[in-house]
MIGULO-287908 format. One record per residue (C-alpha): residue number from 1; residue in three letters; chain; x, y, z. Coordinates in steps of 0.1 Angstrom, whole numbers, plus 2048, in hexadecimal, padded with zeros to 3 digits. Layout:
// MIGULO-287908
pt n: NUM | res: ALA | chain: A | east: X | north: Y | up: Z
...
// end
This chain:
// MIGULO-287908
pt n: 1 | res: MET | chain: A | east: 863 | north: 7AB | up: 7D9
pt n: 2 | res: PHE | chain: A | east: 87F | north: 7A0 | up: 7F9
pt n: 3 | res: ALA | chain: A | east: 883 | north: 7B7 | up: 811
pt n: 4 | res: ALA | chain: A | east: 89E | north: 7B2 | up: 82C
pt n: 5 | res: CYS | chain: A | east: 893 | north: 7C5 | up: 84D
pt n: 6 | res: LYS | chain: A | east: 8A9 | north: 7C9 | up: 86D
pt n: 7 | res: PRO | chain: A | east: 899 | north: 7C6 | up: 88C
pt n: 8 | res: SER | chain: A | east: 88F | north: 7E7 | up: 898
pt n: 9 | res: SER | chain: A | east: 880 | north: 7F1 | up: 8BA
pt n: 10 | res: SER | chain: A | east: 867 | north: 807 | up: 8A4
pt n: 11 | res: ILE | chain: A | east: 856 | north: 7EF | up: 892
pt n: 12 | res: ILE | chain: A | east: 834 | north: 7E5 | up: 89C
pt n: 13 | res: THR | chain: A | east: 82C | north: 7BF | up: 898
pt n: 14 | res: SER | chain: A | east: 809 | north: 7BB | up: 8A4
pt n: 15 | res: LYS | chain: A | east: 7E8 | north: 7CA | up: 8A3
pt n: 16 | res: GLU | chain: A | east: 7E7 | north: 7D4 | up: 8CA
pt n: 17 | res: VAL | chain: A | east: 806 | north: 7E7 | up: 8C4
pt n: 18 | res: ALA | chain: A | east: 7F5 | north: 7FA | up: 8A7
pt n: 19 | res: VAL | chain: A | east: 7D4 | north: 801 | up: 8B8
pt n: 20 | res: LYS | chain: A | east: 7EC | north: 812 | up: 8D5
pt n: 21 | res: LYS | chain: A | east: 800 | north: 826 | up: 8BA
pt n: 22 | res: GLY | chain: A | east: 7DE | north: 830 | up: 8AA
pt n: 23 | res: ILE | chain: A | east: 7E5 | north: 822 | up: 889
pt n: 24 | res: TYR | chain: A | east: 7C9 | north: 805 | up: 88A
pt n: 25 | res: SER | chain: A | east: 7A7 | north: 804 | up: 893
pt n: 26 | res: GLU | chain: A | east: 78E | north: 7E7 | up: 890
pt n: 27 | res: PRO | chain: A | east: 782 | north: 7EB | up: 86C
pt n: 28 | res: VAL | chain: A | east: 75C | north: 7FB | up: 864
pt n: 29 | res: LEU | chain: A | east: 745 | north: 7EA | up: 849
pt n: 30 | res: ALA | chain: A | east: 742 | north: 802 | up: 82F
pt n: 31 | res: GLN | chain: A | east: 722 | north: 812 | up: 82A
pt n: 32 | res: ASN | chain: A | east: 724 | north: 823 | up: 80A
pt n: 33 | res: SER | chain: A | east: 740 | north: 811 | up: 7EF
pt n: 34 | res: ASN | chain: A | east: 75F | north: 825 | up: 7EE
pt n: 35 | res: VAL | chain: A | east: 768 | north: 81F | up: 7CA
pt n: 36 | res: LYS | chain: A | east: 74B | north: 82A | up: 7AF
pt n: 37 | res: LYS | chain: A | east: 747 | north: 808 | up: 799
pt n: 38 | res: LYS | chain: A | east: 735 | north: 807 | up: 777
pt n: 39 | res: ASN | chain: A | east: 723 | north: 7E7 | up: 76D
pt n: 40 | res: ASN | chain: A | east: 726 | north: 7D6 | up: 78E
pt n: 41 | res: LYS | chain: A | east: 748 | north: 7CC | up: 785
pt n: 42 | res: LYS | chain: A | east: 760 | north: 7BE | up: 7A4
pt n: 43 | res: ASP | chain: A | east: 77F | north: 7B9 | up: 792
pt n: 44 | res: PHE | chain: A | east: 791 | north: 7DD | up: 78D
pt n: 45 | res: VAL | chain: A | east: 7B7 | north: 7E1 | up: 781
pt n: 46 | res: ALA | chain: A | east: 7CD | north: 7FF | up: 789
pt n: 47 | res: LYS | chain: A | east: 7DD | north: 80F | up: 76D
pt n: 48 | res: GLN | chain: A | east: 7EE | north: 82F | up: 764
pt n: 49 | res: VAL | chain: A | east: 7E1 | north: 84B | up: 74D
pt n: 50 | res: THR | chain: A | east: 7E8 | north: 86E | up: 746
pt n: 51 | res: SER | chain: A | east: 7CB | north: 889 | up: 746
pt n: 52 | res: PRO | chain: A | east: 7C7 | north: 899 | up: 720
pt n: 53 | res: GLU | chain: A | east: 7C2 | north: 8BB | up: 737
pt n: 54 | res: ASN | chain: A | east: 7DF | north: 8C0 | up: 74D
pt n: 55 | res: LYS | chain: A | east: 7F6 | north: 8A2 | up: 747
pt n: 56 | res: LYS | chain: A | east: 7F5 | north: 898 | up: 76B
pt n: 57 | res: GLN | chain: A | east: 7F5 | north: 872 | up: 772
pt n: 58 | res: VAL | chain: A | east: 7D7 | north: 866 | up: 782
pt n: 59 | res: LEU | chain: A | east: 7CC | north: 843 | up: 78E
pt n: 60 | res: LYS | chain: A | east: 7AD | north: 837 | up: 77D
pt n: 61 | res: LEU | chain: A | east: 7A1 | north: 814 | up: 77F
pt n: 62 | res: TYR | chain: A | east: 78F | north: 803 | up: 761
pt n: 63 | res: ASP | chain: A | east: 779 | north: 7E5 | up: 763
pt n: 64 | res: GLN | chain: A | east: 776 | north: 7CB | up: 74B
pt n: 65 | res: ASN | chain: A | east: 763 | north: 7E0 | up: 734
pt n: 66 | res: GLU | chain: A | east: 77D | north: 7FB | up: 731
pt n: 67 | res: SER | chain: A | east: 765 | north: 812 | up: 743
pt n: 68 | res: ASP | chain: A | east: 77A | north: 829 | up: 756
pt n: 69 | res: ILE | chain: A | east: 774 | north: 831 | up: 77B
pt n: 70 | res: LEU | chain: A | east: 786 | north: 848 | up: 798
pt n: 71 | res: ILE | chain: A | east: 787 | north: 841 | up: 7BC
pt n: 72 | res: SER | chain: A | east: 771 | north: 85D | up: 7C8
pt n: 73 | res: ASN | chain: A | east: 788 | north: 87A | up: 7DD
pt n: 74 | res: GLU | chain: A | east: 76D | north: 880 | up: 7F4
pt n: 75 | res: ASP | chain: A | east: 76F | north: 85D | up: 7FF
pt n: 76 | res: SER | chain: A | east: 794 | north: 856 | up: 7FA
pt n: 77 | res: ASN | chain: A | east: 799 | north: 85B | up: 820
pt n: 78 | res: TYR | chain: A | east: 784 | north: 845 | up: 82D
pt n: 79 | res: LEU | chain: A | east: 791 | north: 82A | up: 812
pt n: 80 | res: VAL | chain: A | east: 7B6 | north: 832 | up: 81E
pt n: 81 | res: GLU | chain: A | east: 7AB | north: 827 | up: 842
pt n: 82 | res: GLN | chain: A | east: 79B | north: 809 | up: 834
pt n: 83 | res: LEU | chain: A | east: 7B7 | north: 7FF | up: 823
pt n: 84 | res: ILE | chain: A | east: 7D0 | north: 808 | up: 842
pt n: 85 | res: ASN | chain: A | east: 7B8 | north: 7F3 | up: 855
pt n: 86 | res: SER | chain: A | east: 7B8 | north: 7D5 | up: 841
pt n: 87 | res: ALA | chain: A | east: 7DE | north: 7D3 | up: 83E
pt n: 88 | res: SER | chain: A | east: 7E3 | north: 7D7 | up: 862
pt n: 89 | res: ASP | chain: A | east: 7CA | north: 7BB | up: 86C
pt n: 90 | res: ASN | chain: A | east: 7EB | north: 7A4 | up: 85A
pt n: 91 | res: LEU | chain: A | east: 800 | north: 7B3 | up: 876
pt n: 92 | res: GLY | chain: A | east: 816 | north: 795 | up: 881
pt n: 93 | res: VAL | chain: A | east: 811 | north: 780 | up: 863
pt n: 94 | res: ASN | chain: A | east: 82E | north: 76C | up: 855
pt n: 95 | res: TYR | chain: A | east: 840 | north: 775 | up: 838
pt n: 96 | res: ARG | chain: A | east: 83C | north: 75C | up: 818
pt n: 97 | res: ALA | chain: A | east: 84D | north: 763 | up: 7F9
pt n: 98 | res: GLY | chain: A | east: 82F | north: 764 | up: 7DE
pt n: 99 | res: GLY | chain: A | east: 815 | north: 766 | up: 7F8
pt n: 100 | res: THR | chain: A | east: 7F5 | north: 77B | up: 7F9
pt n: 101 | res: THR | chain: A | east: 7E2 | north: 76A | up: 815
pt n: 102 | res: PRO | chain: A | east: 7E0 | north: 76E | up: 83E
pt n: 103 | res: ALA | chain: A | east: 7F3 | north: 74E | up: 839
pt n: 104 | res: GLY | chain: A | east: 814 | north: 762 | up: 82E
pt n: 105 | res: PHE | chain: A | east: 818 | north: 77F | up: 819
pt n: 106 | res: ASP | chain: A | east: 836 | north: 78C | up: 805
pt n: 107 | res: CYS | chain: A | east: 838 | north: 7AF | up: 804
pt n: 108 | res: SER | chain: A | east: 822 | north: 7B6 | up: 7E2
pt n: 109 | res: GLY | chain: A | east: 811 | north: 79B | up: 7ED
pt n: 110 | res: LEU | chain: A | east: 802 | north: 7AC | up: 80C
pt n: 111 | res: MET | chain: A | east: 7FD | north: 7D1 | up: 7F7
pt n: 112 | res: TYR | chain: A | east: 7EC | north: 7BE | up: 7DA
pt n: 113 | res: SER | chain: A | east: 7D5 | north: 7AA | up: 7EF
pt n: 114 | res: THR | chain: A | east: 7CB | north: 7CA | up: 80B
pt n: 115 | res: PHE | chain: A | east: 7C0 | north: 7DD | up: 7E8
pt n: 116 | res: LYS | chain: A | east: 7B0 | north: 7BF | up: 7D7
pt n: 117 | res: LYS | chain: A | east: 797 | north: 7BE | up: 7F6
pt n: 118 | res: PHE | chain: A | east: 789 | north: 7E2 | up: 7EC
pt n: 119 | res: ASP | chain: A | east: 78A | north: 7D6 | up: 7C8
pt n: 120 | res: ILE | chain: A | east: 7A5 | north: 7E7 | up: 7BE
pt n: 121 | res: THR | chain: A | east: 7C1 | north: 7D0 | up: 7AA
pt n: 122 | res: LEU | chain: A | east: 7E6 | north: 7DC | up: 7AD
pt n: 123 | res: PRO | chain: A | east: 802 | north: 7CD | up: 798
pt n: 124 | res: ARG | chain: A | east: 811 | north: 7AE | up: 7AC
pt n: 125 | res: SER | chain: A | east: 833 | north: 7B6 | up: 7AD
pt n: 126 | res: SER | chain: A | east: 83F | north: 7D3 | up: 7C1
pt n: 127 | res: TYR | chain: A | east: 855 | north: 7DF | up: 7A1
pt n: 128 | res: GLU | chain: A | east: 836 | north: 7E0 | up: 78D
pt n: 129 | res: MET | chain: A | east: 81E | north: 7F0 | up: 7A8
pt n: 130 | res: ALA | chain: A | east: 83C | north: 80B | up: 7A7
pt n: 131 | res: GLU | chain: A | east: 82D | north: 817 | up: 785
pt n: 132 | res: VAL | chain: A | east: 808 | north: 81B | up: 78E
pt n: 133 | res: GLY | chain: A | east: 7FB | north: 83D | up: 79F
pt n: 134 | res: THR | chain: A | east: 80D | north: 85F | up: 7A2
pt n: 135 | res: ARG | chain: A | east: 82D | north: 861 | up: 7B3
pt n: 136 | res: ILE | chain: A | east: 830 | north: 878 | up: 7CF
pt n: 137 | res: GLU | chain: A | east: 84D | north: 889 | up: 7E2
pt n: 138 | res: PRO | chain: A | east: 853 | north: 87C | up: 805
pt n: 139 | res: GLU | chain: A | east: 84A | north: 89F | up: 814
pt n: 140 | res: LYS | chain: A | east: 829 | north: 89B | up: 804
pt n: 141 | res: ALA | chain: A | east: 822 | north: 878 | up: 80D
pt n: 142 | res: LYS | chain: A | east: 800 | north: 86C | up: 81D
pt n: 143 | res: LYS | chain: A | east: 7F7 | north: 84E | up: 82C
pt n: 144 | res: GLY | chain: A | east: 7E9 | north: 831 | up: 815
pt n: 145 | res: ASP | chain: A | east: 806 | north: 839 | up: 7FB
pt n: 146 | res: LEU | chain: A | east: 81A | north: 81D | up: 7F1
pt n: 147 | res: ILE | chain: A | east: 83E | north: 820 | up: 7FB
pt n: 148 | res: PHE | chain: A | east: 85B | north: 80E | up: 7E7
pt n: 149 | res: PHE | chain: A | east: 880 | north: 803 | up: 7ED
pt n: 150 | res: ILE | chain: A | east: 89C | north: 7F4 | up: 7D7
pt n: 151 | res: ASN | chain: A | east: 8AA | north: 7D7 | up: 7F4
pt n: 152 | res: ARG | chain: A | east: 8C4 | north: 7BD | up: 7EF
pt n: 153 | res: GLY | chain: A | east: 8DA | north: 7D0 | up: 7D6
pt n: 154 | res: GLN | chain: A | east: 8C0 | north: 7CD | up: 7BF
pt n: 155 | res: ARG | chain: A | east: 8C0 | north: 7E3 | up: 79D
pt n: 156 | res: ARG | chain: A | east: 899 | north: 7EB | up: 7A0
pt n: 157 | res: ILE | chain: A | east: 87D | north: 7EF | up: 7B8
pt n: 158 | res: ASN | chain: A | east: 879 | north: 7CF | up: 7CC
pt n: 159 | res: HIS | chain: A | east: 863 | north: 7DA | up: 7ED
pt n: 160 | res: VAL | chain: A | east: 843 | north: 7EC | up: 7F2
pt n: 161 | res: GLY | chain: A | east: 82F | north: 7F5 | up: 814
pt n: 162 | res: MET | chain: A | east: 816 | north: 809 | up: 81A
pt n: 163 | res: ILE | chain: A | east: 816 | north: 82C | up: 82A
pt n: 164 | res: VAL | chain: A | east: 800 | north: 829 | up: 84B
pt n: 165 | res: ASP | chain: A | east: 80C | north: 848 | up: 864
pt n: 166 | res: ILE | chain: A | east: 821 | north: 867 | up: 85E
pt n: 167 | res: ASN | chain: A | east: 82A | north: 875 | up: 87A
pt n: 168 | res: GLY | chain: A | east: 83F | north: 89B | up: 876
pt n: 169 | res: ASP | chain: A | east: 859 | north: 88E | up: 85E
pt n: 170 | res: GLU | chain: A | east: 856 | north: 86B | up: 865
pt n: 171 | res: ILE | chain: A | east: 847 | north: 850 | up: 84F
pt n: 172 | res: LYS | chain: A | east: 83A | north: 830 | up: 85C
pt n: 173 | res: PHE | chain: A | east: 82F | north: 817 | up: 843
pt n: 174 | res: ILE | chain: A | east: 823 | north: 7F4 | up: 842
pt n: 175 | res: HIS | chain: A | east: 832 | north: 7D6 | up: 830
pt n: 176 | res: SER | chain: A | east: 839 | north: 7B2 | up: 831
pt n: 177 | res: SER | chain: A | east: 861 | north: 7AB | up: 83C
pt n: 178 | res: THR | chain: A | east: 873 | north: 78E | up: 833
pt n: 179 | res: GLN | chain: A | east: 880 | north: 78B | up: 859
pt n: 180 | res: ASN | chain: A | east: 862 | north: 79A | up: 86C
pt n: 181 | res: GLY | chain: A | east: 844 | north: 792 | up: 857
pt n: 182 | res: VAL | chain: A | east: 82B | north: 7AD | up: 855
pt n: 183 | res: VAL | chain: A | east: 831 | north: 7CB | up: 869
pt n: 184 | res: VAL | chain: A | east: 835 | north: 7EE | up: 86B
pt n: 185 | res: SER | chain: A | east: 854 | north: 801 | up: 867
pt n: 186 | res: SER | chain: A | east: 866 | north: 824 | up: 866
pt n: 187 | res: LEU | chain: A | east: 878 | north: 835 | up: 847
pt n: 188 | res: LYS | chain: A | east: 88C | north: 844 | up: 862
pt n: 189 | res: GLU | chain: A | east: 89A | north: 821 | up: 86B
pt n: 190 | res: SER | chain: A | east: 8BC | north: 821 | up: 858
pt n: 191 | res: TYR | chain: A | east: 8B8 | north: 803 | up: 843
pt n: 192 | res: TYR | chain: A | east: 898 | north: 810 | up: 836
pt n: 193 | res: GLU | chain: A | east: 8A3 | north: 836 | up: 830
pt n: 194 | res: ARG | chain: A | east: 8C1 | north: 825 | up: 81B
pt n: 195 | res: THR | chain: A | east: 8AD | north: 811 | up: 805
pt n: 196 | res: PHE | chain: A | east: 88E | north: 827 | up: 801
pt n: 197 | res: LYS | chain: A | east: 887 | north: 82D | up: 7DD
pt n: 198 | res: GLN | chain: A | east: 862 | north: 843 | up: 7D7
pt n: 199 | res: ILE | chain: A | east: 841 | north: 845 | up: 7E1
pt n: 200 | res: ASN | chain: A | east: 822 | north: 840 | up: 7CB
pt n: 201 | res: ARG | chain: A | east: 7FC | north: 84F | up: 7D4
pt n: 202 | res: ILE | chain: A | east: 7E0 | north: 834 | up: 7CA
pt n: 203 | res: ILE | chain: A | east: 7C8 | north: 844 | up: 7D4
pt n: 204 | res: GLU | chain: A | east: 7C0 | north: 86B | up: 7CC
// end
């Protein structure tokens, strides 16, 4: 869950800079729900399931009655933009171990609270988040995908962010780092290039 981030001129540390870079825009209230709900339940838990038809891993959400729902493909782009805007609204917030509020976030806390705002409950740790969704090759990454790292000589995933921009072969992601708090960094930075582990798609 901890990440030692080296300072870089390419990181984005404020909403003003994110707006100029085209990554962040003011949130717009949704007129229609982006997640098709059943029984009006609000607590959904993300789990990994396998389709019996093609054995492809697909993210499904379960409410308390175990009724399956899927995030609608037609709404996915809008939902992704809202997730990015919601996370970017916390740019500049300090790092806090175990934090899940604007008073301070750790890396998984930022992702957990961001998705939770849209009634999507991810696991609380970065290691467990890495077990959810569909693993994607870097060249097929899209905005909204989660990106994972292994930092500080650990043996398993201990850092997570969300992809907010892809420019050619450069992937930019928002995360909460121990040194800089909530920032946008680039996978081209040597530190992240070296510690990168995998990318998972949560919104199909």
